C-alpha positions in Angstrom: -121.9 -130.6 -89.3 -118.1 -130.8 -88.8 -116.4 -128.7 -86.1 -114.7 -125.5 -87.2 -111.0 -126.1 -88.1 -108.4 -123.7 -86.8 -106.5 -123.9 -90.0 -109.5 -122.6 -91.9 -109.7 -119.6 -89.7 -106.0 -119.0 -89.9 -106.1 -119.2 -93.7 -109.0 -116.8 -93.8 -107.1 -114.3 -91.6 -103.9 -114.6 -93.7 -105.7 -114.1 -97.0 -107.6 -111.1 -95.7 -104.3 -109.7 -94.2 -102.5 -110.0 -97.5 -105.3 -108.4 -99.5 -105.6 -105.6 -97.0 -101.9 -105.0 -97.0 -101.8 -104.9 -100.8 -104.8 -102.5 -101.0 -103.4 -100.1 -98.4 -100.3 -99.3 -100.4 -102.1 -97.1 -103.0 -105.0 -95.9 -100.9 -103.9 -95.4 -97.3 -103.2 -91.6 -97.5 -106.8 -91.0 -98.6 -108.4 -93.0 -95.8 -109.9 -91.4 -92.6 -108.5 -92.4 -89.3 -109.5 -95.9 -88.1 -112.4 -95.9 -85.7 -112.5 -97.7 -82.3 -116.1 -98.9 -82.8 -115.3 -102.5 -83.6 -113.6 -103.1 -80.3 -116.6 -102.8 -77.9 -118.9 -104.6 -80.4 -116.5 -107.5 -80.8 -115.9 -107.8 -77.0 -119.7 -107.6 -76.2 -120.3 -110.4 -78.8 -117.5 -112.5 -77.3 -118.9 -112.1 -73.8 -122.4 -113.0 -74.9 -121.2 -116.1 -76.8 -119.1 -117.3 -73.9 -121.9 -116.8 -71.4 -124.3 -118.6 -73.7 -121.9 -121.4 -74.1 -121.5 -121.8 -70.4 -125.3 -121.9 -69.9 -125.9 -124.1 -72.8 -123.3 -126.6 -71.7 -125.0 -127.0 -68.3 -128.3 -127.5 -70.1 -127.0 -130.1 -72.5 -125.3 -132.0 -69.7 -128.5 -132.0 -67.7 -127.2 -130.2 -64.6 -129.5 -129.7 -61.7 -131.9 -126.8 -62.1 -131.2 -126.4 -65.8 -133.9 -126.9 -68.3 -133.1 -129.2 -71.3 -132.0 -127.3 -74.3 -134.2 -127.6 -77.4 -132.3 -129.2 -80.3 -133.2 -126.4 -82.7 -131.8 -123.8 -80.3 -128.6 -125.7 -80.1 -128.4 -126.0 -83.9 -128.9 -122.2 -84.1 -126.1 -121.6 -81.6 -123.7 -123.8 -83.6 -124.5 -121.8 -86.7 -123.9 -118.6 -84.7 -120.6 -119.9 -83.4 -119.4 -120.9 -86.8 -120.4 -117.6 -88.4 -118.8 -115.6 -85.5 -115.5 -117.4 -85.8 -115.4 -116.8 -89.5 -116.3 -113.1 -89.1 -113.7 -112.8 -86.3 -111.1 -114.3 -88.6 -112.1 -111.9 -91.4 -111.8 -108.9 -89.1 -108.6 -110.2 -87.6 -107.1 -110.5 -91.1 -108.1 -107.0 -92.0 -106.7 -105.6 -88.7 -103.5 -107.6 -89.2 -103.1 -106.2 -92.7 -103.3 -102.7 -91.2 -100.8 -103.6 -88.5 -98.3 -105.0 -91.0 -98.7 -102.0 -93.3 -98.5 -99.4 -90.5 -95.5 -101.0 -88.7 -93.1 -98.9 -90.9 -95.0 -95.6 -90.6 -95.0 -95.0 -86.9 -93.2 -91.7 -87.0 -96.3 -89.5 -87.6 -99.3 -89.4 -85.2 -102.1 -90.6 -87.6 -100.5 -93.9 -88.5 -99.5 -94.4 -84.9 -103.2 -93.9 -83.9 -104.3 -96.3 -86.6 -101.8 -98.9 -85.6 -103.0 -98.8 -82.0 -106.7 -99.1 -83.2 -105.8 -101.9 -85.6 -103.9 -103.8 -82.9 -106.7 -103.5 -80.3 -109.2 -104.6 -83.0 -107.0 -107.6 -83.8 -106.9 -108.6 -80.2 -110.6 -108.2 -79.7 -111.3 -110.3 -82.8 -109.1 -113.0 -81.5 -111.1 -113.0 -78.3 -114.3 -113.3 -80.4 -112.8 -116.3 -82.2 -112.0 -117.9 -78.9 -115.5 -117.3 -77.5 -117.1 -118.6 -80.7 -115.0 -121.8 -80.7 -116.0 -122.2 -77.0 -119.7 -121.9 -77.8 -119.3 -124.4 -80.6 -117.5 -126.8 -78.2 -120.3 -126.3 -75.6 -123.0 -127.3 -78.2 -121.5 -130.8 -78.5 -123.6 -133.7 -77.2 -121.7 -135.7 -74.6 -120.6 -139.2 -75.6 -122.5 -142.2 -74.4 -120.5 -144.5 -72.0 -120.1 -147.2 -74.6 -119.2 -144.9 -77.5 -115.5 -144.7 -78.3 -115.4 -141.8 -80.9 -117.9 -139.4 -82.5 -116.8 -140.5 -86.0 -117.4 -144.2 -85.5 -120.9 -145.5 -85.9 -122.4 -147.5 -83.1 -122.1 -151.3 -83.6 -125.2 -153.3 -84.5 -124.8 -156.2 -82.0 
């Protein structure tokens, strides 16, 4: 499985932001105020993934007192990290679409509240993306001393 590419996440966020911005033009006045519920959920997920990554890295590298990590558990954590980074990019794109749309409507209180909620959601989703990429990085198996790159197969001497 290939590592998550940052450009894929950026592309996902940009496409979601564009679609959200386009959809908000005709329907924003009929929407209820944006909730803050995403922010704690995203931050709790980010902390859990970062903590898991820190622990898992110690287990993979065989630090003293750490039990070896089962390969199936590591594979599940990689899938969780990839899914979390994609979900974070999706949510960041939606929040960015709200921020772009609402940047010109800050004179009334409801759009101002929605702008703050969208900006904080955008920031917390970026934190989730960072934690997910860190967890994915922590799941990598360390290189052997004789191995130059991950992409090159070992020579058959």
